[in-house]
Backbone as a printed PyTorch tensor [residue, N CA C, xyz], in Angstrom:
tensor([[[  3.7610,  17.3080,  -7.2310],
         [  3.2800,  15.8130,  -7.9540],
         [  2.3030,  16.6580,  -8.4840]],

        [[  0.7820,  17.4670,  -7.9180],
         [ -0.0570,  17.7620,  -8.6060],
         [  0.5120,  18.9450, -10.1200]],

        [[  1.4710,  19.4220,  -9.7130],
         [  1.9860,  20.1900, -10.7450],
         [  2.6070,  19.6070, -11.4120]],

        [[  3.1470,  18.5500, -11.3040],
         [  3.8580,  18.1030, -12.4040],
         [  2.9620,  16.8760, -13.4020]],

        [[  2.4630,  16.7500, -12.8990],
         [  0.8600,  16.2530, -13.4710],
         [  0.1880,  16.6810, -14.1450]],

        [[ -0.3980,  18.0960, -13.6130],
         [ -1.0530,  19.1160, -14.2930],
         [  0.2280,  19.7830, -15.3250]],

        [[  1.4920,  20.2720, -15.0220],
         [  2.0970,  20.8050, -16.2760],
         [  2.5270,  19.5380, -17.5260]],

        [[  3.2700,  18.0270, -17.5410],
         [  2.9990,  17.0230, -17.8070],
         [  2.6850,  15.6250, -18.0930]],

        [[  1.0740,  15.8340, -17.7480],
         [  0.7340,  15.0320, -17.0130],
         [ -0.9280,  14.3680, -17.3840]],

        [[ -1.1000,  16.1590, -18.0870],
         [ -3.5340,  16.1090, -17.4580],
         [ -3.8010,  14.7210, -18.2300]],

        [[ -3.3580,  14.5760, -19.4250],
         [ -4.4330,  13.6330, -19.7710],
         [ -4.6220,  12.9180, -19.1710]],

        [[ -3.5610,  12.2980, -17.5650],
         [ -3.4710,  11.2940, -17.6400],
         [ -4.7720,  11.3700, -16.1080]],

        [[ -5.2220,  11.9950, -15.7090],
         [ -5.1510,  12.7420, -14.9360],
         [ -6.8530,  11.5970, -14.1450]],

        [[ -7.2220,  11.6260, -16.5270],
         [ -8.7810,  10.4310, -16.1180],
         [ -8.7590,   9.2740, -16.0120]],

        [[ -7.0050,   8.6080, -16.6780],
         [ -7.1710,   7.6430, -15.9390],
         [ -6.6780,   6.8210, -14.3210]],

        [[ -5.4510,   7.7360, -13.9630],
         [ -5.4650,   8.0580, -13.0920],
         [ -6.2150,   8.1880, -11.8690]],

        [[ -6.7390,   8.8360, -12.0700],
         [ -8.8020,   9.2500, -10.5070],
         [ -9.6860,   7.4890, -11.0380]],

        [[-10.4310,   7.2160, -12.2130],
         [ -9.7630,   5.6610, -12.6030],
         [ -9.6740,   4.9430, -11.8110]],

        [[ -8.1820,   4.9610, -11.9440],
         [ -7.3840,   3.7080, -11.0140],
         [ -7.9200,   3.7970, -10.1580]],

        [[ -7.9490,   5.3420,  -9.0090],
         [ -7.9720,   4.9210,  -7.5860],
         [ -9.2200,   4.6430,  -7.7550]],

        [[-10.4820,   4.8800,  -8.5470],
         [-11.7690,   5.1360,  -7.4370],
         [-12.0530,   3.1900,  -7.3390]],

        [[-11.9480,   1.8940,  -8.3500],
         [-11.5510,   0.9810,  -8.4220],
         [-11.0800,   0.4580,  -7.5860]],

        [[ -9.8530,   1.0250,  -6.5120],
         [ -8.7710,   0.7940,  -5.9440],
         [ -9.7330,   0.6710,  -4.3850]],

        [[-10.8620,   1.6210,  -4.8220],
         [-11.8210,   2.1760,  -3.3500],
         [-13.0620,   0.8820,  -3.3570]],

        [[-13.0120,   0.4580,  -4.8100],
         [-14.1950,  -0.2470,  -5.5230],
         [-13.7140,  -1.1690,  -4.8410]],

        [[-12.5880,  -2.0690,  -5.1700],
         [-11.9740,  -3.1920,  -4.9220],
         [-12.1040,  -3.3140,  -3.1200]],

        [[-12.2470,  -2.3370,  -2.2750],
         [-12.2960,  -2.8420,  -0.7800],
         [-13.7690,  -3.4960,  -0.9430]],

        [[-14.7520,  -3.4020,  -1.5260],
         [-15.7170,  -3.7990,  -0.9750],
         [-16.5220,  -5.0700,  -2.2390]],

        [[-15.7190,  -4.6540,  -3.1320],
         [-16.2010,  -5.8750,  -4.1440],
         [-15.4650,  -6.3440,  -4.3500]],

        [[-14.2910,  -7.2120,  -3.8130],
         [-12.7570,  -8.2020,  -3.8380],
         [-13.1440,  -8.8670,  -5.3150]],

        [[-11.3780,  -9.5610,  -5.5320],
         [-11.4960, -10.3210,  -6.7610],
         [-12.5630, -11.4490,  -7.0870]],

        [[-11.6860, -12.5220,  -7.2830],
         [-12.1140, -13.6070,  -7.2210],
         [-10.9930, -13.9690,  -8.4960]],

        [[-10.3760, -14.9380,  -7.5940],
         [ -8.6300, -15.8250,  -7.7610],
         [ -7.5060, -14.7720,  -9.1430]],

        [[ -8.0170, -13.4600,  -8.6810],
         [ -6.7100, -12.2020,  -9.7290],
         [ -6.1240, -11.8450,  -8.1240]],

        [[ -5.4390, -11.1590,  -8.2500],
         [ -4.2940,  -9.9710,  -7.6730],
         [ -5.4830,  -8.7870,  -7.2570]],

        [[ -5.7730,  -8.2030,  -6.3530],
         [ -6.3030,  -6.9600,  -6.2910],
         [ -5.9600,  -6.2620,  -7.4570]],

        [[ -4.2590,  -5.6850,  -6.9910],
         [ -3.8060,  -5.0810,  -8.7870],
         [ -4.0990,  -5.2960,  -9.6980]],

        [[ -3.5080,  -6.8570,  -9.7520],
         [ -4.1390,  -7.0620, -11.5630],
         [ -5.9380,  -6.9870, -11.7810]],

        [[ -6.6900,  -7.2800, -10.9400],
         [ -8.4010,  -6.8270, -11.0090],
         [ -8.1910,  -5.2310, -11.3030]],

        [[ -7.7970,  -4.3170, -10.3420],
         [ -7.6130,  -3.4900, -10.7720],
         [ -7.4630,  -2.6880, -11.7730]],

        [[ -5.5910,  -3.0870, -11.9610],
         [ -5.7820,  -2.8110, -13.1830],
         [ -6.6680,  -2.5980, -14.7470]],

        [[ -7.2090,  -4.2800, -14.7240],
         [ -8.0210,  -4.5800, -16.0900],
         [ -9.8370,  -3.5690, -15.6070]],

        [[ -9.9000,  -3.6100, -14.6520],
         [-11.9340,  -2.6830, -14.5590],
         [-10.4740,  -1.1760, -15.3290]],

        [[-10.0250,  -0.7190, -15.1840],
         [ -9.4560,   0.5840, -14.9370],
         [ -9.0770,   0.2960, -16.8290]],

        [[ -8.4730,  -0.4160, -16.9070],
         [ -8.6570,  -0.7180, -18.4370],
         [ -9.6340,  -0.4670, -19.5390]],

        [[-10.0790,  -1.3410, -18.8200],
         [-11.8100,  -1.9030, -19.5570],
         [-12.8060,  -0.8430, -19.2420]],

        [[-12.6530,  -0.0540, -18.5510],
         [-13.4120,   1.2950, -17.9010],
         [-13.1090,   1.8480, -19.3260]],

        [[-11.5430,   2.8300, -19.3760],
         [-11.3590,   3.3700, -20.4240],
         [-10.9710,   3.5840, -21.8850]],

        [[-11.2220,   1.5320, -21.9380],
         [-10.6530,   1.3280, -23.2590],
         [ -8.5840,   1.4930, -24.2530]],

        [[ -8.2220,   2.0280, -22.7120],
         [ -6.8500,   1.5650, -22.9650],
         [ -6.2880,  -0.1750, -22.5270]],

        [[ -5.1190,  -0.5810, -22.8090],
         [ -4.9810,  -2.0230, -22.6460],
         [ -4.3350,  -1.9690, -20.9210]],

        [[ -4.8100,  -3.2290, -20.7000],
         [ -3.8030,  -3.5950, -18.7450],
         [ -2.2120,  -2.4140, -19.0730]],

        [[ -1.3350,  -2.7800, -20.6680],
         [ -0.2350,  -2.8730, -20.0150],
         [ -0.2830,  -0.9250, -19.7420]],

        [[ -0.7110,  -0.2480, -20.8860],
         [ -0.2950,   1.0960, -20.9150],
         [ -1.5520,   1.7690, -19.9880]],

        [[ -2.3420,   0.6840, -18.8060],
         [ -2.9760,   1.5200, -17.2590],
         [ -1.5130,   1.1870, -16.6000]],

        [[ -1.2220,  -0.3830, -16.8200],
         [  0.0690,  -0.2160, -15.8500],
         [  1.3820,   0.0480, -15.9840]],

        [[  2.1630,   1.0820, -17.2360],
         [  2.9800,   1.9980, -17.6860],
         [  2.4370,   3.3510, -16.9370]],

        [[  0.6250,   3.8470, -16.2870],
         [  1.6560,   4.8500, -16.7580],
         [  0.4480,   4.7540, -14.7640]],

        [[  0.1740,   4.5600, -14.3910],
         [ -0.3440,   4.2970, -12.8000],
         [  1.3050,   3.8990, -12.5910]],

        [[  1.5150,   3.0140, -12.8970],
         [  3.4090,   2.8540, -12.2680],
         [  4.6520,   4.3390, -12.8220]],

        [[  4.4330,   4.8950, -13.5500],
         [  5.1790,   6.5940, -13.3350],
         [  4.6310,   7.3630, -13.1750]],

        [[  3.2240,   7.1490, -12.3680],
         [  2.7100,   8.6870, -12.3190],
         [  2.4810,   8.0600, -10.4530]],

        [[  2.1760,   7.7350, -10.3120],
         [  1.7260,   7.0240,  -8.5290],
         [  2.8720,   6.2560,  -8.0670]],

        [[  4.2500,   5.8940,  -9.0060],
         [  5.7130,   5.0630,  -8.5780],
         [  6.3030,   6.1730,  -8.6800]],

        [[  6.5960,   5.4720,  -9.6300],
         [  8.4810,   6.7310,  -9.2870],
         [  8.3570,   7.7740,  -9.5400]],

        [[  7.3800,   8.7200, -10.4810],
         [  7.3270,  10.4260, -10.3440],
         [  6.9040,  10.5470,  -8.5190]],

        [[  5.7750,   9.8970,  -8.5630],
         [  6.5740,   9.7590,  -6.1530],
         [  7.7760,   9.9210,  -6.2610]],

        [[  8.4500,   9.6430,  -5.8220],
         [  9.4080,   8.0290,  -5.4950],
         [ 10.4790,   9.9960,  -4.2940]],

        [[ 11.0290,  11.2130,  -5.7530],
         [ 11.5650,  12.5130,  -5.2900],
         [ 11.5290,  13.3060,  -4.7830]],

        [[ 10.0730,  13.1050,  -4.3930],
         [  8.9030,  14.4050,  -3.1500],
         [  9.0920,  13.5600,  -1.3670]],

        [[  8.6360,  11.8170,  -1.5600],
         [  9.0200,  11.6880,  -0.4470],
         [  9.2390,  11.8630,   0.7070]],

        [[ 10.7790,  12.1130,   0.7160],
         [ 11.6220,  12.1800,   1.9130],
         [ 10.9680,  13.9470,   2.5470]],

        [[ 10.9850,  14.4690,   1.5660],
         [ 10.1330,  16.0650,   2.1360],
         [  8.9710,  15.6010,   2.7320]],

        [[  8.0690,  14.5400,   2.5520],
         [  7.1800,  13.8280,   3.9910],
         [  7.3650,  13.0270,   4.8580]],

        [[  8.4300,  12.2930,   5.5280],
         [  8.9380,  12.1390,   6.0490],
         [  8.0720,  12.3410,   7.6610]],

        [[  7.8630,  11.1940,   8.5420],
         [  7.4800,  11.1340,   9.3150],
         [  8.5270,  10.9840,  10.7340]],

        [[  9.2670,  11.5320,  10.9460],
         [ 10.2740,  11.7310,  11.5910],
         [ 10.5850,  11.5240,  12.6630]],

        [[  9.5000,  11.7770,  13.5110],
         [  9.3550,  11.2110,  14.8220],
         [  8.4750,   9.7670,  14.7770]],

        [[  7.5720,   9.2900,  14.0380],
         [  6.9400,   7.6940,  13.6210],
         [  8.2450,   7.1970,  13.1960]],

        [[  9.1230,   7.1200,  12.1900],
         [ 10.2000,   6.4900,  11.5440],
         [ 11.1770,   5.6720,  13.1110]],

        [[ 11.5190,   7.4840,  13.9250],
         [ 12.7010,   7.3420,  14.6390],
         [ 11.9420,   6.5730,  15.8450]],

        [[ 10.8140,   5.7290,  16.3250],
         [ 10.1690,   5.1360,  16.9240],
         [ 10.5500,   3.7040,  16.7530]],

        [[  9.8280,   3.4810,  15.5870],
         [ 10.3650,   2.6150,  14.9980],
         [ 11.5640,   1.5560,  15.0480]],

        [[ 12.4000,   2.6910,  14.4750],
         [ 13.9930,   2.0770,  14.3340],
         [ 14.6480,   1.9070,  16.2650]],

        [[ 14.1130,   2.3180,  17.0840],
         [ 13.5160,   2.2470,  18.6770],
         [ 13.5290,   1.0600,  19.1130]],

        [[ 12.0820,   0.3160,  17.7980],
         [ 11.8410,  -0.8610,  18.5980],
         [ 12.8590,  -1.6300,  18.2400]],

        [[ 12.8760,  -1.4830,  17.0880],
         [ 13.7090,  -2.4270,  16.5770],
         [ 14.8430,  -2.9250,  17.3130]],

        [[ 15.5980,  -1.9080,  17.3010],
         [ 16.7450,  -1.5450,  18.3490],
         [ 17.3360,  -2.1680,  19.5430]],

        [[ 15.2760,  -2.7180,  20.1160],
         [ 15.8120,  -3.8840,  20.8930],
         [ 15.0270,  -5.0670,  21.4290]],

        [[ 15.1990,  -4.9820,  20.4190],
         [ 14.4340,  -6.3270,  19.2850],
         [ 13.5050,  -6.9580,  18.5320]],

        [[ 12.8110,  -5.8620,  18.2490],
         [ 11.2780,  -5.7440,  17.9180],
         [ 10.8410,  -6.3210,  16.6780]],

        [[ 10.5140,  -6.2850,  15.8530],
         [  9.9980,  -6.9190,  14.9400],
         [  9.3280,  -6.3000,  13.7790]],

        [[  8.9780,  -5.8260,  12.7040],
         [  8.0240,  -4.8350,  11.7530],
         [  7.5820,  -5.6270,  10.7570]],

        [[  6.7950,  -5.2350,  10.7200],
         [  6.2680,  -5.3480,   9.0620],
         [  5.2510,  -4.1090,   8.0470]],

        [[  4.9250,  -3.7370,   7.1510],
         [  4.7750,  -2.7230,   6.2880],
         [  3.8800,  -3.5710,   5.7400]],

        [[  2.3240,  -3.7150,   5.5830],
         [  0.9080,  -4.1070,   5.2170],
         [  0.5100,  -2.4690,   4.2630]],

        [[  0.7530,  -3.3540,   3.0660],
         [  0.1900,  -1.9690,   1.7560],
         [ -0.9910,  -2.6660,   0.6180]],

        [[ -1.7470,  -1.1510,   0.4640],
         [ -2.8810,  -2.2370,  -0.7620],
         [ -1.9490,  -1.2040,  -2.0310]],

        [[ -1.3820,  -0.4430,  -1.8570],
         [  0.3100,  -0.5830,  -3.0190],
         [  1.0150,  -0.5400,  -2.7240]],

        [[  2.0460,  -1.2290,  -4.3860],
         [  3.5790,  -1.1590,  -4.4310],
         [  4.3950,  -0.6440,  -3.2370]],

        [[  4.6620,  -1.1490,  -2.4130],
         [  5.7800,   0.0230,  -1.6820],
         [  7.1720,  -0.4930,  -1.5830]],

        [[  7.9540,  -1.0110,  -2.0600],
         [  9.0960,  -1.6880,  -2.5380],
         [ 10.1770,  -0.2480,  -1.9840]],

        [[  9.6520,   0.2770,  -3.6830],
         [ 10.4450,   1.2540,  -4.6560],
         [ 10.3010,   2.8030,  -3.3190]],

        [[  9.0900,   3.1420,  -2.8420],
         [  8.6060,   3.9460,  -1.3760],
         [  9.9430,   4.0330,  -0.0290]],

        [[  9.7600,   2.8610,  -0.1350],
         [ 10.6460,   2.7120,   1.4020],
         [ 11.7980,   3.0290,   1.0600]],

        [[ 11.9150,   2.3380,  -0.5440],
         [ 13.7460,   2.6050,  -0.5120],
         [ 13.9980,   4.2890,  -0.8730]],

        [[ 12.8870,   4.9310,  -1.5400],
         [ 12.9240,   6.4030,  -1.6230],
         [ 13.1970,   6.7920,  -0.2330]],

        [[ 12.7060,   6.7970,   0.7700],
         [ 12.3630,   7.2470,   2.1280],
         [ 13.1120,   6.9010,   3.1400]],

        [[ 14.4470,   5.9810,   2.8800],
         [ 14.8680,   5.6900,   2.8550],
         [ 15.1430,   4.8550,   4.8090]],

        [[ 14.3040,   4.1660,   4.1330],
         [ 14.1010,   2.9420,   5.5850],
         [ 13.4090,   1.7620,   5.2120]],

        [[ 13.6550,   1.2510,   3.8690],
         [ 13.2780,   0.0440,   3.4800],
         [ 13.6710,  -0.6530,   4.2600]],

        [[ 14.4390,  -0.8390,   5.6890],
         [ 15.9810,  -1.8960,   6.5430],
         [ 14.9420,  -1.5180,   7.7830]],

        [[ 14.1270,  -1.4590,   7.9520],
         [ 13.2510,  -0.5790,   9.5760],
         [ 11.9350,  -2.4730,   9.6350]],

        [[ 11.7180,  -2.5550,   7.7490],
         [ 11.5360,  -3.7820,   8.3000],
         [ 11.5100,  -4.8410,   7.7920]],

        [[ 11.1760,  -5.4630,   8.5280],
         [ 11.3110,  -6.7040,   8.1630],
         [ 10.6040,  -7.8160,   7.2680]],

        [[  9.2860,  -7.3620,   7.5050],
         [  8.7560,  -8.2030,   6.2820],
         [  7.6290,  -7.1610,   5.1050]],

        [[  7.9210,  -7.2660,   3.9500],
         [  6.8520,  -6.3800,   2.9610],
         [  5.6670,  -6.8440,   2.6590]],

        [[  4.0760,  -6.7630,   2.3490],
         [  3.1760,  -6.9730,   2.0630],
         [  2.2190,  -5.9700,   1.3880]],

        [[  2.8280,  -6.0690,   0.5670],
         [  2.0430,  -4.9490,  -0.2930],
         [  1.5860,  -5.7170,  -1.7140]],

        [[  0.1420,  -5.1060,  -1.9510],
         [ -0.9930,  -5.5250,  -3.7390],
         [  0.0510,  -4.4120,  -4.5980]],

        [[  0.3190,  -6.2230,  -5.6160],
         [  1.3740,  -5.2030,  -6.2820],
         [  2.3330,  -5.6200,  -7.2830]],

        [[  3.2000,  -6.1590,  -5.5530],
         [  4.2970,  -7.4270,  -5.1940],
         [  4.4350,  -9.4440,  -4.2920]],

        [[  5.1270,  -9.1790,  -4.7760],
         [  5.1410, -10.7260,  -4.4060],
         [  5.2490, -11.0460,  -3.2830]],

        [[  3.8550, -11.1960,  -2.9510],
         [  3.7530, -12.1880,  -1.2950],
         [  2.8280, -11.2830,  -1.4780]],

        [[  2.0380, -10.3080,  -2.2190],
         [  1.0030,  -9.6040,  -1.7080],
         [ -0.3400, -10.0050,  -1.1150]],

        [[ -0.8180,  -9.4780,  -0.6130],
         [ -2.4800,  -9.6070,   0.0670],
         [ -3.2190,  -9.8740,  -1.0750]],

        [[ -4.5370, -11.3400,  -0.7500],
         [ -4.6650, -11.3320,  -2.0460],
         [ -6.4580, -10.5220,  -2.0430]],

        [[ -6.6520,  -9.6650,  -0.6630],
         [ -7.9200,  -8.5170,  -0.8220],
         [ -7.3740,  -6.8210,   0.1590]],

        [[ -7.5040,  -6.3480,  -0.5340],
         [ -7.5980,  -5.3280,  -0.3020],
         [ -8.4800,  -5.3410,   1.8510]],

        [[ -7.6630,  -3.5870,   2.6990],
         [ -8.1850,  -3.3340,   3.7650],
         [ -8.9800,  -2.7480,   3.4000]],

        [[ -9.8100,  -3.1530,   4.2550],
         [-10.4180,  -3.4580,   5.4000],
         [-10.5420,  -5.3700,   5.3650]],

        [[-10.0340,  -6.1320,   4.3360],
         [-10.0330,  -7.1660,   5.1200],
         [ -8.3000,  -7.6250,   5.2750]],

        [[ -8.6320,  -8.6070,   6.5850],
         [ -7.7880,  -8.7990,   7.2580],
         [ -6.2180,  -9.1000,   6.5670]],

        [[ -6.5600,  -9.7980,   5.4420],
         [ -5.5770, -10.8580,   5.2290],
         [ -4.5470, -10.7840,   5.1830]],

        [[ -3.8190,  -8.9150,   5.3460],
         [ -1.9970,  -8.0650,   4.5990],
         [ -1.6510,  -8.8280,   6.1690]],

        [[ -2.5090,  -8.4060,   7.0060],
         [ -2.2100,  -8.3290,   8.3560],
         [ -1.5080,  -9.6640,   8.9580]],

        [[ -2.5370, -10.5580,   8.4890],
         [ -2.6510, -11.6640,   8.9800],
         [ -1.0820, -12.2550,   8.4790]],

        [[ -1.2010, -12.8260,   7.1120],
         [ -0.1430, -12.3580,   6.5850],
         [  1.5620, -12.4710,   6.8190]],

        [[  1.6010, -11.1120,   7.1640],
         [  2.4220, -10.5510,   7.5090],
         [  2.6480, -10.5620,   8.9970]],

        [[  1.8770, -11.0300,  10.4370],
         [  2.0330, -11.6720,  11.6290],
         [  2.6000, -13.4150,  11.2740]],

        [[  2.4730, -13.7410,  10.2670],
         [  2.4370, -15.2810,   9.6450],
         [  4.1350, -15.3770,   9.4270]],

        [[  4.1640, -13.6960,   8.6340],
         [  5.6530, -14.7360,   7.7410],
         [  6.8460, -14.0850,   9.0670]],

        [[  6.1670, -13.0520,   9.9550],
         [  6.9500, -12.3510,  11.5330],
         [  6.7030, -13.4970,  12.4160]],

        [[  6.3180, -14.7850,  12.5020],
         [  6.1800, -15.4480,  13.0260],
         [  5.5740, -14.7380,  14.9000]],

        [[  4.4410, -13.7040,  14.4190],
         [  4.0880, -13.8360,  15.4550],
         [  2.3210, -13.2810,  15.6430]],

        [[  1.9500, -13.6540,  16.4860],
         [  0.4620, -14.3130,  17.0870],
         [ -0.8190, -12.7190,  16.7320]],

        [[ -1.2890, -12.8640,  16.1030],
         [ -2.0630, -11.3800,  15.9860],
         [ -2.5110, -10.8390,  17.3320]],

        [[ -2.3720, -11.6770,  17.9400],
         [ -3.0090, -10.3950,  19.2780],
         [ -2.2400,  -9.6870,  19.6830]],

        [[ -0.6980,  -9.8240,  19.2120],
         [  0.8630,  -9.4060,  20.4740],
         [  0.6700,  -8.6010,  18.8610]],

        [[ -0.1490,  -8.3170,  18.3080],
         [  0.7170,  -7.6870,  16.7640],
         [ -0.4970,  -5.6870,  17.2850]],

        [[  0.4100,  -4.9840,  17.2070],
         [ -0.1260,  -2.8970,  16.5770],
         [ -0.1210,  -2.9750,  15.2100]],

        [[ -1.3080,  -2.0660,  15.5670],
         [ -1.4740,  -2.1020,  13.1680],
         [ -1.4250,  -0.2560,  13.6110]],

        [[  0.0370,   0.3330,  12.9510],
         [  0.1940,   1.8460,  13.4010],
         [ -0.9170,   1.8990,  11.6520]],

        [[ -1.8350,   2.6820,  11.3800],
         [ -2.1630,   3.3550,  10.2100],
         [ -3.0010,   4.6770,  10.6250]],

        [[ -3.0550,   5.0300,   8.8610],
         [ -3.4230,   6.5850,   8.9750],
         [ -4.7270,   6.4790,   8.1580]],

        [[ -5.6350,   5.2660,   8.5830],
         [ -7.4160,   5.4580,   8.2840],
         [ -7.2470,   4.2570,   8.4090]],

        [[ -8.9710,   4.5000,   9.9580],
         [ -9.3280,   3.7860,  10.4280],
         [ -9.7640,   3.2100,   9.9130]],

        [[-10.6640,   3.2710,   9.1640],
         [-11.5180,   2.4020,   8.1020],
         [-10.8000,   1.0150,   7.3150]],

        [[ -9.7780,   1.4520,   6.7410],
         [ -8.9010,   0.1250,   6.2570],
         [ -7.7500,   0.0010,   7.0810]],

        [[ -7.7070,   0.6080,   7.8450],
         [ -5.7470,   0.5600,   8.6110],
         [ -6.8540,  -0.8300,   9.5960]],

        [[ -7.6390,   0.2110,  10.1890],
         [ -8.2770,   0.0940,  11.8390],
         [ -9.9060,  -0.8370,  11.4990]],

        [[ -9.8430,  -1.0680,  10.1040],
         [-10.9130,  -2.2330,  10.3970],
         [-10.2210,  -2.9250,  10.1910]],

        [[ -8.7700,  -3.8970,   9.2990],
         [ -8.4390,  -5.0660,   9.2340],
         [ -8.0050,  -5.1440,   9.9540]],

        [[ -7.0550,  -4.1970,  10.5360],
         [ -6.7170,  -4.5230,  11.8990],
         [ -7.4070,  -5.5610,  13.5990]],

        [[ -9.2070,  -4.3740,  13.8660],
         [ -9.9120,  -5.2660,  14.3780],
         [-10.4670,  -6.6000,  13.8630]],

        [[-10.1730,  -6.9980,  12.4420],
         [-10.4550,  -7.9850,  11.9030],
         [ -9.6910,  -9.5310,  12.1240]],

        [[ -8.1550,  -8.7860,  12.1230],
         [ -7.2510, -10.0920,  12.5550],
         [ -6.7720,  -9.8730,  14.0770]],

        [[ -8.1830,  -9.1110,  15.3880],
         [ -7.8550,  -9.3830,  16.4120],
         [ -6.7630,  -8.7560,  16.4860]],

        [[ -5.9960,  -7.4990,  16.1050],
         [ -4.7580,  -6.4290,  16.2010],
         [ -4.9260,  -5.2330,  17.1990]],

        [[ -5.0720,  -5.0050,  17.7610],
         [ -5.0280,  -3.9690,  17.9850],
         [ -4.2190,  -2.8660,  16.7710]],

        [[ -5.0010,  -1.3450,  17.2580],
         [ -4.6140,   0.2640,  16.3920],
         [ -4.3900,   1.3140,  17.1800]],

        [[ -3.3530,   2.0550,  16.2360],
         [ -3.0080,   2.9550,  17.0600],
         [ -3.4200,   3.4730,  15.5990]],

        [[ -3.9080,   4.8310,  15.7400],
         [ -3.6530,   6.2700,  14.6890],
         [ -2.7970,   7.1580,  14.1990]],

        [[ -2.6200,   6.7590,  12.9400],
         [ -1.8490,   8.4470,  13.0340],
         [ -1.8240,   9.5300,  12.2730]]])
């Protein structure tokens, strides 16, 4: 993906870096009255002198659409098998993401493994990014499961682990 960006979109790299920077900034400086994704787009547009629609087009292309073809190479087969086994015995699952997730789940071939998806930038997205617990609490509510009966599996102890702790949920680092 980095090669593609270097060859076909290098001029977009500063915009994507700024977009990512604004994402991390939103973790500590949450939006008021707007979704995190909208705020991230607006802040990036302001900082780069571009329109919000242009920022959205660039970020959608380079952070969502173009990486789709590469995702299957990075599937965590053991984790996916464990989630499938859990569901096979009646377990309920949710995916909570600070980025849009629906297209990525489809590309990974595992959208059917989740009863609920709560993703920033999509319908039903959380009002704040992790480590705020909003996304996890919404997922638990939609699943009809009390937070203390939930296990969060995540790859970032600061974001995923912090949000799990704030939601009174157990956390497992992968």
